N, CA, C and O atoms as a GROMACS GRO file, in nm:
protein
  476
    1MET      N    1   1.973  -1.820  -0.444
    1MET     CA    2   1.833  -1.860  -0.424
    1MET      C    3   1.788  -1.912  -0.330
    1MET      O    4   1.687  -1.983  -0.336
    2LYS      N    5   1.875  -1.878  -0.188
    2LYS     CA    6   1.752  -1.926  -0.085
    2LYS      C    7   1.658  -1.820  -0.027
    2LYS      O    8   1.587  -1.819   0.074
    3THR      N    9   1.680  -1.745  -0.112
    3THR     CA   10   1.598  -1.616  -0.099
    3THR      C   11   1.444  -1.632  -0.151
    3THR      O   12   1.351  -1.552  -0.135
    4ILE      N   13   1.444  -1.739  -0.208
    4ILE     CA   14   1.318  -1.744  -0.297
    4ILE      C   15   1.228  -1.852  -0.200
    4ILE      O   16   1.106  -1.835  -0.208
    5PRO      N   17   1.277  -1.967  -0.107
    5PRO     CA   18   1.195  -1.993  -0.043
    5PRO      C   19   1.144  -1.928   0.085
    5PRO      O   20   1.038  -1.947   0.144
    6ILE      N   21   1.257  -1.838   0.115
    6ILE     CA   22   1.194  -1.757   0.235
    6ILE      C   23   1.104  -1.668   0.244
    6ILE      O   24   1.036  -1.639   0.342
    7LEU      N   25   1.103  -1.617   0.129
    7LEU     CA   26   0.972  -1.536   0.010
    7LEU      C   27   0.852  -1.570   0.016
    7LEU      O   28   0.750  -1.512   0.052
    8ALA      N   29   0.878  -1.687  -0.028
    8ALA     CA   30   0.733  -1.780  -0.009
    8ALA      C   31   0.679  -1.750   0.156
    8ALA      O   32   0.607  -1.669   0.213
    9ILE      N   33   0.765  -1.872   0.191
    9ILE     CA   34   0.735  -1.879   0.332
    9ILE      C   35   0.692  -1.740   0.371
    9ILE      O   36   0.582  -1.748   0.425
   10LEU      N   37   0.732  -1.628   0.365
   10LEU     CA   38   0.707  -1.503   0.475
   10LEU      C   39   0.576  -1.446   0.398
   10LEU      O   40   0.509  -1.357   0.452
   11ALA      N   41   0.532  -1.507   0.250
   11ALA     CA   42   0.441  -1.433   0.171
   11ALA      C   43   0.258  -1.517   0.182
   11ALA      O   44   0.144  -1.478   0.161
   12ALA      N   45   0.312  -1.625   0.219
   12ALA     CA   46   0.219  -1.720   0.269
   12ALA      C   47   0.139  -1.702   0.401
   12ALA      O   48   0.022  -1.736   0.418
   13MET      N   49   0.232  -1.637   0.503
   13MET     CA   50   0.201  -1.626   0.611
   13MET      C   51   0.125  -1.475   0.603
   13MET      O   52   0.017  -1.465   0.661
   14ALA      N   53   0.187  -1.338   0.520
   14ALA     CA   54   0.111  -1.255   0.507
   14ALA      C   55   0.000  -1.267   0.448
   14ALA      O   56  -0.094  -1.188   0.461
   15ALA      N   57  -0.001  -1.392   0.359
   15ALA     CA   58  -0.145  -1.388   0.292
   15ALA      C   59  -0.268  -1.454   0.349
   15ALA      O   60  -0.385  -1.455   0.310
   16TYR      N   61  -0.202  -1.512   0.462
   16TYR     CA   62  -0.275  -1.550   0.559
   16TYR      C   63  -0.330  -1.502   0.667
   16TYR      O   64  -0.441  -1.538   0.704
   17PHE      N   65  -0.255  -1.412   0.732
   17PHE     CA   66  -0.334  -1.316   0.818
   17PHE      C   67  -0.380  -1.183   0.806
   17PHE      O   68  -0.446  -1.119   0.888
   18PHE      N   69  -0.322  -1.134   0.653
   18PHE     CA   70  -0.338  -0.999   0.627
   18PHE      C   71  -0.420  -0.985   0.471
   18PHE      O   72  -0.460  -1.067   0.388
   19ALA      N   73  -0.422  -0.872   0.479
   19ALA     CA   74  -0.462  -0.848   0.310
   19ALA      C   75  -0.442  -0.919   0.168
   19ALA      O   76  -0.334  -0.978   0.171
   20TRP      N   77  -0.495  -0.933   0.065
   20TRP     CA   78  -0.394  -0.968  -0.051
   20TRP      C   79  -0.269  -0.932  -0.068
   20TRP      O   80  -0.169  -1.005  -0.068
   21TRP      N   81  -0.279  -0.778  -0.088
   21TRP     CA   82  -0.166  -0.694  -0.092
   21TRP      C   83  -0.045  -0.675   0.034
   21TRP      O   84   0.038  -0.585   0.047
   22SER      N   85  -0.063  -0.752   0.089
   22SER     CA   86   0.045  -0.762   0.212
   22SER      C   87   0.160  -0.831   0.132
   22SER      O   88   0.279  -0.811   0.155
   23VAL      N   89   0.102  -0.934   0.017
   23VAL     CA   90   0.265  -0.997   0.023
   23VAL      C   91   0.337  -0.879  -0.072
   23VAL      O   92   0.449  -0.841  -0.038
   24VAL      N   93   0.303  -0.847  -0.137
   24VAL     CA   94   0.403  -0.703  -0.247
   24VAL      C   95   0.474  -0.616  -0.106
   24VAL      O   96   0.589  -0.580  -0.131
   25VAL      N   97   0.443  -0.593  -0.017
   25VAL     CA   98   0.501  -0.528   0.092
   25VAL      C   99   0.611  -0.678   0.147
   25VAL      O  100   0.734  -0.674   0.143
   26VAL      N  101   0.562  -0.751   0.175
   26VAL     CA  102   0.679  -0.830   0.242
   26VAL      C  103   0.798  -0.872   0.150
   26VAL      O  104   0.910  -0.907   0.186
   27ALA      N  105   0.746  -0.862   0.017
   27ALA     CA  106   0.803  -0.883  -0.146
   27ALA      C  107   0.927  -0.755  -0.151
   27ALA      O  108   1.047  -0.762  -0.176
   28ALA      N  109   0.844  -0.644  -0.117
   28ALA     CA  110   0.978  -0.544  -0.133
   28ALA      C  111   1.019  -0.504  -0.019
   28ALA      O  112   1.082  -0.398  -0.026
   29LEU      N  113   1.002  -0.573   0.146
   29LEU     CA  114   1.110  -0.595   0.243
   29LEU      C  115   1.222  -0.672   0.221
   29LEU      O  116   1.337  -0.632   0.239
   30VAL      N  117   1.175  -0.834   0.165
   30VAL     CA  118   1.272  -0.886   0.092
   30VAL      C  119   1.381  -0.800   0.035
   30VAL      O  120   1.482  -0.775   0.101
   31GLY      N  121   1.361  -0.749  -0.099
   31GLY     CA  122   1.389  -0.712  -0.180
   31GLY      C  123   1.490  -0.647  -0.155
   31GLY      O  124   1.592  -0.654  -0.224
   32LEU      N  125   1.470  -0.542  -0.002
   32LEU     CA  126   1.548  -0.411   0.063
   32LEU      C  127   1.660  -0.496   0.100
   32LEU      O  128   1.775  -0.472   0.064
   33LEU      N  129   1.628  -0.598   0.175
   33LEU     CA  130   1.717  -0.660   0.290
   33LEU      C  131   1.808  -0.749   0.200
   33LEU      O  132   1.929  -0.745   0.222
   34ALA      N  133   1.760  -0.828   0.101
   34ALA     CA  134   1.787  -0.954   0.067
   34ALA      C  135   1.911  -0.928  -0.086
   34ALA      O  136   1.959  -1.022  -0.149
   35ASN      N  137   1.934  -0.814  -0.109
   35ASN     CA  138   2.060  -0.749  -0.190
   35ASN      C  139   2.087  -0.846  -0.309
   35ASN      O  140   2.181  -0.920  -0.340
   36PRO      N  141   1.931  -0.806  -0.375
   36PRO     CA  142   1.993  -0.946  -0.543
   36PRO      C  143   2.068  -0.832  -0.596
   36PRO      O  144   2.088  -0.720  -0.549
   37LYS      N  145   2.118  -0.905  -0.740
   37LYS     CA  146   2.228  -0.875  -0.817
   37LYS      C  147   2.200  -0.724  -0.899
   37LYS      O  148   2.285  -0.637  -0.916
   38ASN      N  149   2.084  -0.719  -0.934
   38ASN     CA  150   1.972  -0.616  -1.007
   38ASN      C  151   1.867  -0.627  -0.973
   38ASN      O  152   1.816  -0.692  -0.882
   39ALA      N  153   1.802  -0.515  -1.098
   39ALA     CA  154   1.669  -0.553  -1.069
   39ALA      C  155   1.633  -0.630  -1.136
   39ALA      O  156   1.530  -0.657  -1.074
   40ALA      N  157   1.630  -0.695  -1.222
   40ALA     CA  158   1.577  -0.804  -1.262
   40ALA      C  159   1.544  -0.929  -1.206
   40ALA      O  160   1.434  -0.984  -1.208
   41ALA      N  161   1.714  -0.992  -1.123
   41ALA     CA  162   1.690  -1.057  -1.076
   41ALA      C  163   1.595  -1.050  -0.955
   41ALA      O  164   1.550  -1.147  -0.894
   42ALA      N  165   1.575  -0.944  -0.933
   42ALA     CA  166   1.493  -0.945  -0.769
   42ALA      C  167   1.346  -0.927  -0.838
   42ALA      O  168   1.242  -0.935  -0.773
   43TYR      N  169   1.348  -0.911  -0.928
   43TYR     CA  170   1.188  -0.943  -1.017
   43TYR      C  171   1.195  -1.056  -1.018
   43TYR      O  172   1.098  -1.112  -0.966
   44GLY      N  173   1.310  -1.152  -1.078
   44GLY     CA  174   1.268  -1.283  -1.119
   44GLY      C  175   1.238  -1.352  -0.918
   44GLY      O  176   1.147  -1.420  -0.872
   45ILE      N  177   1.363  -1.291  -0.852
   45ILE     CA  178   1.279  -1.387  -0.715
   45ILE      C  179   1.157  -1.334  -0.645
   45ILE      O  180   1.092  -1.417  -0.582
   46GLY      N  181   1.106  -1.176  -0.646
   46GLY     CA  182   0.990  -1.190  -0.628
   46GLY      C  183   0.855  -1.268  -0.681
   46GLY      O  184   0.759  -1.297  -0.610
   47PHE      N  185   0.873  -1.296  -0.826
   47PHE     CA  186   0.774  -1.362  -0.942
   47PHE      C  187   0.773  -1.485  -0.863
   47PHE      O  188   0.678  -1.527  -0.798
   48ALA      N  189   0.896  -1.541  -0.877
   48ALA     CA  190   0.900  -1.698  -0.796
   48ALA      C  191   0.854  -1.701  -0.654
   48ALA      O  192   0.783  -1.794  -0.617
   49GLY      N  193   0.881  -1.632  -0.595
   49GLY     CA  194   0.873  -1.675  -0.409
   49GLY      C  195   0.736  -1.645  -0.450
   49GLY      O  196   0.662  -1.743  -0.454
   50VAL      N  197   0.678  -1.513  -0.486
   50VAL     CA  198   0.526  -1.482  -0.430
   50VAL      C  199   0.397  -1.573  -0.552
   50VAL      O  200   0.280  -1.609  -0.540
   51GLY      N  201   0.478  -1.576  -0.637
   51GLY     CA  202   0.431  -1.723  -0.701
   51GLY      C  203   0.369  -1.826  -0.675
   51GLY      O  204   0.249  -1.853  -0.681
   52LEU      N  205   0.501  -1.911  -0.630
   52LEU     CA  206   0.464  -1.989  -0.535
   52LEU      C  207   0.381  -2.012  -0.426
   52LEU      O  208   0.292  -2.098  -0.422
   53ALA      N  209   0.418  -1.919  -0.320
   53ALA     CA  210   0.298  -1.876  -0.230
   53ALA      C  211   0.188  -1.878  -0.247
   53ALA      O  212   0.110  -1.954  -0.190
   54TRP      N  213   0.148  -1.757  -0.365
   54TRP     CA  214   0.026  -1.748  -0.397
   54TRP      C  215  -0.030  -1.901  -0.466
   54TRP      O  216  -0.143  -1.928  -0.425
   55SER      N  217   0.010  -1.976  -0.536
   55SER     CA  218  -0.058  -2.120  -0.582
   55SER      C  219  -0.117  -2.214  -0.468
   55SER      O  220  -0.221  -2.279  -0.454
   56THR      N  221   0.042  -2.181  -0.365
   56THR     CA  222  -0.017  -2.281  -0.315
   56THR      C  223  -0.127  -2.270  -0.226
   56THR      O  224  -0.196  -2.368  -0.200
   57TYR      N  225  -0.152  -2.135  -0.167
   57TYR     CA  226  -0.258  -2.104  -0.088
   57TYR      C  227  -0.351  -2.044  -0.172
   57TYR      O  228  -0.423  -1.964  -0.112
   58VAL      N  229  -0.378  -2.059  -0.312
   58VAL     CA  230  -0.455  -2.034  -0.392
   58VAL      C  231  -0.514  -2.184  -0.448
   58VAL      O  232  -0.631  -2.200  -0.483
   59LEU      N  233  -0.410  -2.289  -0.449
   59LEU     CA  234  -0.486  -2.432  -0.484
   59LEU      C  235  -0.560  -2.486  -0.307
   59LEU      O  236  -0.650  -2.568  -0.289
   60PHE      N  237  -0.512  -2.436  -0.241
   60PHE     CA  238  -0.544  -2.523  -0.076
   60PHE      C  239  -0.703  -2.463  -0.069
   60PHE      O  240  -0.783  -2.540  -0.017
   61LEU      N  241  -0.761  -2.320  -0.119
   61LEU     CA  242  -0.836  -2.294  -0.072
   61LEU      C  243  -0.948  -2.343  -0.185
   61LEU      O  244  -1.059  -2.373  -0.142
   62ASN      N  245  -0.923  -2.354  -0.328
   62ASN     CA  246  -0.959  -2.444  -0.428
   62ASN      C  247  -1.033  -2.578  -0.354
   62ASN      O  248  -1.146  -2.606  -0.314
   63PHE      N  249  -0.924  -2.630  -0.358
   63PHE     CA  250  -0.912  -2.779  -0.258
   63PHE      C  251  -1.034  -2.809  -0.196
   63PHE      O  252  -1.125  -2.887  -0.226
   64GLN      N  253  -1.012  -2.708  -0.079
   64GLN     CA  254  -1.094  -2.675   0.087
   64GLN      C  255  -1.240  -2.692   0.014
   64GLN      O  256  -1.326  -2.774   0.047
   65ASN      N  257  -1.246  -2.603  -0.085
   65ASN     CA  258  -1.435  -2.536  -0.119
   65ASN      C  259  -1.475  -2.642  -0.211
   65ASN      O  260  -1.595  -2.653  -0.236
   66GLN      N  261  -1.380  -2.733  -0.273
   66GLN     CA  262  -1.395  -2.862  -0.382
   66GLN      C  263  -1.440  -2.836  -0.543
   66GLN      O  264  -1.489  -2.900  -0.635
   67GLY      N  265  -1.373  -2.646  -0.506
   67GLY     CA  266  -1.333  -2.606  -0.666
   67GLY      C  267  -1.480  -2.510  -0.694
   67GLY      O  268  -1.486  -2.417  -0.776
   68LEU      N  269  -1.599  -2.558  -0.602
   68LEU     CA  270  -1.738  -2.461  -0.666
   68LEU      C  271  -1.733  -2.282  -0.620
   68LEU      O  272  -1.809  -2.208  -0.682
   69LEU      N  273  -1.660  -2.235  -0.533
   69LEU     CA  274  -1.638  -2.113  -0.547
   69LEU      C  275  -1.584  -2.079  -0.662
   69LEU      O  276  -1.662  -2.010  -0.727
   70ALA      N  277  -1.453  -2.103  -0.731
   70ALA     CA  278  -1.396  -2.112  -0.825
   70ALA      C  279  -1.460  -2.091  -0.946
   70ALA      O  280  -1.458  -1.998  -1.026
   71GLY      N  281  -1.528  -2.216  -0.943
   71GLY     CA  282  -1.634  -2.230  -1.082
   71GLY      C  283  -1.766  -2.151  -1.110
   71GLY      O  284  -1.845  -2.160  -1.204
   72LYS      N  285  -1.767  -2.082  -1.014
   72LYS     CA  286  -1.899  -1.964  -0.967
   72LYS      C  287  -1.861  -1.828  -1.056
   72LYS      O  288  -1.923  -1.771  -1.146
   73ILE      N  289  -1.723  -1.799  -0.988
   73ILE     CA  290  -1.670  -1.677  -1.020
   73ILE      C  291  -1.620  -1.711  -1.124
   73ILE      O  292  -1.681  -1.634  -1.200
   74ALA      N  293  -1.547  -1.775  -1.195
   74ALA     CA  294  -1.518  -1.794  -1.322
   74ALA      C  295  -1.690  -1.820  -1.418
   74ALA      O  296  -1.683  -1.797  -1.539
   75GLN      N  297  -1.803  -1.856  -1.372
   75GLN     CA  298  -1.903  -1.819  -1.446
   75GLN      C  299  -1.923  -1.688  -1.481
   75GLN      O  300  -1.927  -1.657  -1.600
   76ILE      N  301  -1.937  -1.598  -1.382
   76ILE     CA  302  -1.972  -1.464  -1.314
   76ILE      C  303  -1.889  -1.370  -1.453
   76ILE      O  304  -1.949  -1.289  -1.524
   77LEU      N  305  -1.759  -1.401  -1.464
   77LEU     CA  306  -1.640  -1.332  -1.510
   77LEU      C  307  -1.654  -1.398  -1.649
   77LEU      O  308  -1.581  -1.359  -1.740
   78GLN      N  309  -1.732  -1.481  -1.668
   78GLN     CA  310  -1.729  -1.510  -1.823
   78GLN      C  311  -1.555  -1.589  -1.870
   78GLN      O  312  -1.523  -1.615  -1.986
   79VAL      N  313  -1.490  -1.607  -1.780
   79VAL     CA  314  -1.378  -1.701  -1.818
   79VAL      C  315  -1.405  -1.797  -1.835
   79VAL      O  316  -1.514  -1.827  -1.785
   80PRO      N  317  -1.313  -1.940  -1.936
   80PRO     CA  318  -1.403  -2.049  -1.948
   80PRO      C  319  -1.390  -2.169  -1.871
   80PRO      O  320  -1.468  -2.265  -1.873
   81SER      N  321  -1.278  -2.156  -1.799
   81SER     CA  322  -1.291  -2.239  -1.709
   81SER      C  323  -1.273  -2.202  -1.549
   81SER      O  324  -1.249  -2.081  -1.542
   82SER      N  325  -1.276  -2.256  -1.428
   82SER     CA  326  -1.213  -2.250  -1.290
   82SER      C  327  -1.028  -2.242  -1.333
   82SER      O  328  -0.949  -2.148  -1.318
   83ALA      N  329  -1.009  -2.365  -1.383
   83ALA     CA  330  -0.872  -2.351  -1.415
   83ALA      C  331  -0.827  -2.233  -1.486
   83ALA      O  332  -0.716  -2.189  -1.458
   84HIS      N  333  -0.891  -2.181  -1.565
   84HIS     CA  334  -0.833  -2.069  -1.638
   84HIS      C  335  -0.816  -1.950  -1.508
   84HIS      O  336  -0.713  -1.882  -1.504
   85LEU      N  337  -0.938  -1.927  -1.388
   85LEU     CA  338  -0.954  -1.814  -1.353
   85LEU      C  339  -0.836  -1.904  -1.212
   85LEU      O  340  -0.780  -1.826  -1.135
   86LEU      N  341  -0.823  -1.983  -1.201
   86LEU     CA  342  -0.676  -2.019  -1.089
   86LEU      C  343  -0.599  -1.969  -1.144
   86LEU      O  344  -0.592  -1.855  -1.098
   87ALA      N  345  -0.495  -1.989  -1.261
   87ALA     CA  346  -0.410  -1.925  -1.343
   87ALA      C  347  -0.376  -1.809  -1.343
   87ALA      O  348  -0.269  -1.753  -1.316
   88LEU      N  349  -0.518  -1.758  -1.391
   88LEU     CA  350  -0.468  -1.593  -1.406
   88LEU      C  351  -0.410  -1.488  -1.243
   88LEU      O  352  -0.335  -1.392  -1.226
   89THR      N  353  -0.494  -1.573  -1.154
   89THR     CA  354  -0.489  -1.512  -1.079
   89THR      C  355  -0.353  -1.556  -0.979
   89THR      O  356  -0.309  -1.479  -0.894
   90ILE      N  357  -0.301  -1.677  -1.002
   90ILE     CA  358  -0.142  -1.674  -0.969
   90ILE      C  359  -0.072  -1.605  -1.028
   90ILE      O  360   0.026  -1.552  -0.974
   91PHE      N  361  -0.102  -1.586  -1.149
   91PHE     CA  362   0.016  -1.472  -1.229
   91PHE      C  363  -0.035  -1.322  -1.215
   91PHE      O  364   0.043  -1.231  -1.243
   92ILE      N  365  -0.145  -1.300  -1.177
   92ILE     CA  366  -0.133  -1.190  -1.126
   92ILE      C  367  -0.096  -1.145  -0.987
   92ILE      O  368  -0.086  -1.024  -0.964
   93GLY      N  369  -0.071  -1.249  -0.880
   93GLY     CA  370  -0.030  -1.273  -0.763
   93GLY      C  371   0.134  -1.262  -0.763
   93GLY      O  372   0.197  -1.200  -0.678
   94SER      N  373   0.211  -1.354  -0.908
   94SER     CA  374   0.324  -1.319  -0.912
   94SER      C  375   0.388  -1.188  -0.951
   94SER      O  376   0.504  -1.147  -0.943
   95LEU      N  377   0.279  -1.136  -0.994
   95LEU     CA  378   0.365  -1.025  -1.123
   95LEU      C  379   0.349  -0.931  -1.002
   95LEU      O  380   0.455  -0.876  -0.974
   96ALA      N  381   0.244  -0.897  -0.922
   96ALA     CA  382   0.268  -0.793  -0.821
   96ALA      C  383   0.397  -0.834  -0.721
   96ALA      O  384   0.462  -0.741  -0.673
   97GLY      N  385   0.431  -0.959  -0.693
   97GLY     CA  386   0.488  -1.034  -0.623
   97GLY      C  387   0.645  -0.963  -0.652
   97GLY      O  388   0.735  -0.920  -0.580
   98GLY      N  389   0.620  -0.981  -0.830
   98GLY     CA  390   0.781  -0.956  -0.895
   98GLY      C  391   0.839  -0.822  -0.864
   98GLY      O  392   0.950  -0.791  -0.819
   99MET      N  393   0.696  -0.723  -0.913
   99MET     CA  394   0.753  -0.614  -0.886
   99MET      C  395   0.728  -0.549  -0.758
   99MET      O  396   0.744  -0.428  -0.776
  100GLY      N  397   0.688  -0.579  -0.604
  100GLY     CA  398   0.700  -0.546  -0.478
  100GLY      C  399   0.876  -0.539  -0.462
  100GLY      O  400   0.954  -0.452  -0.425
  101CYS      N  401   0.896  -0.717  -0.525
  101CYS     CA  402   1.045  -0.735  -0.497
  101CYS      C  403   1.127  -0.634  -0.546
  101CYS      O  404   1.206  -0.593  -0.460
  102MET      N  405   1.138  -0.562  -0.690
  102MET     CA  406   1.181  -0.500  -0.747
  102MET      C  407   1.188  -0.358  -0.696
  102MET      O  408   1.283  -0.281  -0.715
  103THR      N  409   1.083  -0.334  -0.634
  103THR     CA  410   1.121  -0.180  -0.568
  103THR      C  411   1.169  -0.200  -0.487
  103THR      O  412   1.219  -0.090  -0.466
  104GLY      N  413   1.205  -0.268  -0.402
  104GLY     CA  414   1.272  -0.280  -0.273
  104GLY      C  415   1.411  -0.304  -0.330
  104GLY      O  416   1.501  -0.254  -0.262
  105ALA      N  417   1.436  -0.351  -0.406
  105ALA     CA  418   1.544  -0.364  -0.482
  105ALA      C  419   1.617  -0.234  -0.562
  105ALA      O  420   1.735  -0.223  -0.596
  106LEU      N  421   1.526  -0.160  -0.576
  106LEU     CA  422   1.582  -0.028  -0.632
  106LEU      C  423   1.552   0.070  -0.546
  106LEU      O  424   1.600   0.178  -0.583
  107LEU      N  425   1.480   0.077  -0.422
  107LEU     CA  426   1.557   0.170  -0.322
  107LEU      C  427   1.684   0.132  -0.253
  107LEU      O  428   1.764   0.203  -0.193
  108ARG      N  429   1.684   0.022  -0.271
  108ARG     CA  430   1.839   0.016  -0.194
  108ARG      C  431   1.963   0.049  -0.253
  108ARG      O  432   2.067   0.069  -0.190
  109GLN      N  433   1.946   0.056  -0.419
  109GLN     CA  434   1.996   0.118  -0.466
  109GLN      C  435   2.020   0.262  -0.442
  109GLN      O  436   2.131   0.316  -0.438
  110ILE      N  437   1.864   0.336  -0.422
  110ILE     CA  438   1.846   0.451  -0.385
  110ILE      C  439   1.976   0.524  -0.251
  110ILE      O  440   2.043   0.626  -0.238
  111PHE      N  441   1.949   0.382  -0.166
  111PHE     CA  442   2.016   0.420  -0.038
  111PHE      C  443   2.179   0.424  -0.032
  111PHE      O  444   2.259   0.487   0.037
  112ASN      N  445   2.188   0.350  -0.111
  112ASN     CA  446   2.322   0.318  -0.117
  112ASN      C  447   2.420   0.411  -0.226
  112ASN      O  448   2.540   0.437  -0.217
  113LYS      N  449   2.338   0.444  -0.316
  113LYS     CA  450   2.408   0.599  -0.419
  113LYS      C  451   2.403   0.711  -0.316
  113LYS      O  452   2.503   0.780  -0.297
  114TYR      N  453   2.266   0.734  -0.235
  114TYR     CA  454   2.277   0.862  -0.145
  114TYR      C  455   2.389   0.828  -0.044
  114TYR      O  456   2.462   0.925  -0.023
  115LYS      N  457   2.416   0.735   0.012
  115LYS     CA  458   2.570   0.690   0.098
  115LYS      C  459   2.703   0.708   0.018
  115LYS      O  460   2.812   0.748   0.060
  116GLU      N  461   2.682   0.684  -0.059
  116GLU     CA  462   2.799   0.742  -0.175
  116GLU      C  463   2.821   0.823  -0.177
  116GLU      O  464   2.940   0.838  -0.152
  117ALA      N  465   2.737   0.964  -0.208
  117ALA     CA  466   2.751   1.042  -0.228
  117ALA      C  467   2.725   1.130  -0.141
  117ALA      O  468   2.703   1.242  -0.185
  118THR      N  469   2.719   1.113  -0.024
  118THR     CA  470   2.724   1.135   0.112
  118THR      C  471   2.882   1.166   0.212
  118THR      O  472   2.925   1.254   0.287
  119ALA      N  473   2.934   1.015   0.149
  119ALA     CA  474   3.068   0.977   0.242
  119ALA      C  475   3.192   1.058   0.130
  119ALA      O  476   3.312   1.056   0.158
   0.00000   0.00000   0.00000
């Protein structure tokens, strides 16, 4: 379980300095290097880690502008409230992180099978 805070910190740094999709790349690298038990565990690690980072970052940005931007975007997208918009944003980021980490873990499994076959 030490992987989740590490992923959260790395994903938060990536989201701050790079584009939004950089958290998926970070999650894939963590999934590749952390060697989780299986793909489901990797998905859970990615979902929780990126979800934690994404929620912290989204809430920080929302409180920074006192919720004005989220409220206006919620009106434009016809979402019931800005809280729904924030929850949807966090959920989408968590899904992307989970899939990224699972991709890294499955890529590691492919490398391990290839190494076993050639040995």
